[in-house]
C-alpha positions in Angstrom: 119.2 86.2 101.6 120.2 82.6 101.6 120.0 80.7 98.4 120.5 77.0 98.2 121.4 75.2 95.0 119.9 72.0 93.6 119.4 69.1 95.9 122.6 67.4 96.9 121.3 64.0 96.1 121.3 62.7 92.6 117.7 62.6 91.4 115.9 61.6 88.3 113.0 63.8 87.7 110.5 61.0 87.4 106.8 61.7 87.9 104.9 60.3 90.8 103.2 57.1 89.9 99.6 57.6 90.9 97.2 54.8 89.9 94.1 56.3 88.4 91.9 53.7 90.1 93.3 54.6 93.5 93.3 58.4 93.0 90.6 60.2 95.0 91.8 63.8 94.6 92.4 66.2 91.7 95.7 67.9 92.3 98.3 68.8 94.9 99.0 72.0 96.7 102.8 72.5 97.1 102.9 74.9 100.0 105.9 77.0 101.1 106.0 79.4 104.1 108.1 82.4 104.8 109.7 81.7 108.2 109.6 85.3 109.5 105.9 85.5 109.0 105.3 82.3 110.8 107.3 83.4 113.8 106.4 87.0 114.3 102.7 86.6 115.1 101.3 86.8 118.7 100.5 83.2 118.5 103.9 81.9 117.4 106.3 84.4 118.8 107.4 82.2 121.7 107.2 78.9 119.8 109.7 79.5 116.9 113.3 78.6 116.3 113.4 75.4 118.4 117.1 75.1 117.8 117.8 78.6 119.1 118.9 79.9 115.7 116.8 81.9 113.2 116.2 80.0 109.9 117.7 81.4 106.7 115.7 84.0 104.9 114.4 81.4 102.4 111.0 79.9 101.8 110.6 76.6 103.6 108.3 73.7 102.7 105.1 73.3 104.6 103.8 70.3 102.7 102.5 68.6 99.6 98.7 68.3 100.0 96.3 66.3 97.9 93.2 68.5 97.1 89.8 68.2 95.6 88.9 70.6 92.8 85.5 71.0 94.4 84.4 70.2 97.9 82.3 67.0 98.3 80.4 65.1 100.9 82.7 63.5 103.4 83.1 59.8 102.9 82.5 59.0 106.5 80.0 61.6 107.4 77.8 62.6 104.4 76.5 65.6 106.4 80.0 67.0 106.5 81.8 68.6 103.5 85.4 67.8 102.7 87.6 69.9 100.5 90.6 67.6 100.6 91.4 64.1 101.7 92.8 63.8 105.2 94.6 61.1 107.2 93.9 58.3 104.8 95.7 55.5 106.6 96.2 55.7 110.3 98.0 52.3 110.3 100.8 53.6 108.0 103.1 55.9 110.1 106.2 57.4 108.5 109.1 55.1 108.3 112.1 57.4 108.6 114.4 54.7 107.3 112.8 55.0 103.9 113.8 58.7 103.6 117.2 58.5 105.3 119.1 59.5 102.2 117.0 62.7 102.0 117.7 63.8 105.6 120.1 66.6 104.9 117.9 68.1 102.2 114.8 67.7 104.3 116.5 69.5 107.2 117.6 72.4 105.0 114.4 72.8 103.1 111.6 71.3 105.3 112.6 72.1 108.9 110.2 72.7 111.7 109.7 76.3 113.0 107.6 75.3 116.0 108.9 74.5 119.5 105.7 72.5 120.0 107.0 70.1 117.4 110.7 70.8 117.9 111.8 67.6 116.2 111.9 67.7 112.4 110.8 64.1 112.4 107.6 65.0 114.2 106.9 67.6 111.6 107.5 65.2 108.7 105.5 62.5 110.4 102.6 64.9 110.8 102.7 65.9 107.1 102.9 62.2 106.1 100.1 61.1 108.3 97.7 64.0 107.3 98.6 64.3 103.6 101.2 61.7 102.4 98.9 58.8 103.3 96.4 60.3 100.8 98.9 60.7 98.0 98.9 57.0 96.8 102.7 56.9 96.7 105.3 55.5 99.0 107.2 57.5 101.6 110.3 58.1 99.6 108.5 59.2 96.5 106.3 61.6 98.4 109.2 63.4 100.1 111.4 63.4 97.1 108.8 64.9 94.9 108.1 67.6 97.4 111.8 68.5 97.6 112.2 68.5 93.9 109.3 70.9 93.4 111.0 73.4 95.7 114.3 73.0 93.9 112.8 73.4 90.5 110.6 76.4 91.4 112.7 78.3 93.8 110.4 81.0 95.1 113.1 83.0 96.9 115.2 83.2 93.7 112.2 84.0 91.5 111.1 86.9 93.7 114.7 88.2 94.0 115.0 88.1 90.2 111.8 90.2 90.0 113.1 92.8 92.4 111.0 91.6 95.4 113.6 91.7 98.1 112.7 90.9 101.8 112.7 94.1 103.7 111.4 95.3 107.1 110.4 98.7 105.7 109.3 98.1 102.1 105.9 96.8 100.9 104.9 95.0 97.7 101.7 94.6 95.9 100.3 91.1 96.2 99.7 91.1 92.5 103.4 91.8 91.9 104.3 88.7 93.9 101.8 86.6 92.2 102.7 87.8 88.7 106.5 87.3 89.3 105.9 83.6 90.2 103.5 83.2 87.3 105.9 84.6 84.8 108.8 82.4 86.0 106.8 79.2 86.3 103.9 79.5 83.8 101.3 79.1 86.6 99.8 81.7 88.9 100.1 80.7 92.6 97.7 81.4 95.5 99.1 83.7 98.2 98.2 83.6 101.9 98.7 86.5 104.3 98.7 86.5 108.0 99.2 89.3 110.6 102.2 90.1 112.7 102.3 91.1 116.3 101.4 94.7 115.3 98.3 93.4 113.5 99.9 94.3 110.1 99.2 92.1 107.1 102.2 90.3 105.7 103.1 87.6 103.2 102.9 84.2 104.8 102.6 81.3 102.4 102.6 80.6 98.7 100.5 77.7 97.3 101.4 76.2 93.9 99.1 73.8 92.2 100.6 70.6 91.0 99.2 67.9 88.7 98.8 64.3 89.7 102.2 63.5 88.3 103.7 65.3 91.2 105.9 67.6 89.2 103.9 69.6 86.6 102.4 72.9 87.7 98.8 73.4 86.8 96.3 76.4 87.0 94.8 76.5 90.4 91.0 76.0 90.7 89.2 79.1 92.0 88.1 78.8 95.6 84.5 78.0 96.0 83.8 80.4 98.8 83.9 84.1 98.0 83.3 87.4 99.8 85.7 89.5 101.9 88.9 87.5 102.6 89.6 86.4 106.1 93.2 86.5 107.4 93.1 83.3 109.3 96.3 81.2 108.9 94.6 78.1 110.2 95.3 75.0 108.1 91.6 74.1 108.4 90.6 77.5 107.0 92.9 77.6 104.0 89.9 77.8 101.5 88.9 81.0 103.3 92.3 82.8 103.4 93.3 85.4 100.9 93.8 83.4 97.7 95.3 85.3 94.8 94.2 83.0 91.9 91.7 85.3 90.4 91.1 87.2 87.1 91.3 90.9 86.9 87.6 91.5 87.5 87.7 89.4 90.7 90.9 91.1 91.8 89.2 94.5 91.4 86.3 93.2 93.5 88.6 92.0 96.3 90.7 95.2 96.3 87.8 96.9 98.1 88.4 94.6 101.0 92.2 94.7 101.6 95.2 96.9 101.2 97.2 96.0 98.0 100.6 96.2 99.6 102.1 93.8 102.2 105.4 93.6 104.0 107.9 90.9 103.0 110.0 91.0 106.1 113.6 89.9 106.4 113.0 87.7 109.5 
């Protein structure tokens, strides 16, 4: 499994400067995805690896997303409920010149897997437009903070150290994955699964909750919507996906709805 060291650029671990008066969210989700699980679904099988080469067996960044602790009426349409701010400034597209010194680290840690958006810059621009514009920080601070979170809380290394090794024929309990990350970072993550082309459940994304300083992990708020988990991997449905941020009683309740073990495939 590939393991990358700290960022090549010299970085001071400074918190994001978020003015309290401008802040209209409660925390960030730092989301990392396992490339094999993105690419081996029926939906994505023909859309992955735009460069023709499979990515390294390493978690890649999906994004850093401002979130509300509780859903609220939409600012534009009060009859609609919003659970996170979205596309806060359509007149502020990503200025790639502002993140040029991060280019090599972004390509290594935050590359696109989709042939639909085969250019990394398109992927980064999408994440900036949807989420970065709501973060109340500038372009460089947003992308640098996201890279630093991945470097400091290396999920691939954390799971390896806990004996959770990518395999095409071995399965792991979701609680084992969650507890390994919690033990190493001090904060339990939320875990999303999807289904492969054989309709088998697999580990897909890990959500870590981050404070408004952009660097401190915090405990994740419990999802408001309960019941049997759905396996949708839709970005719009992420509050309905399988979220492992629950206490033991809630976990026991959910176990009646899903198999405990999931594959953590190599590619």
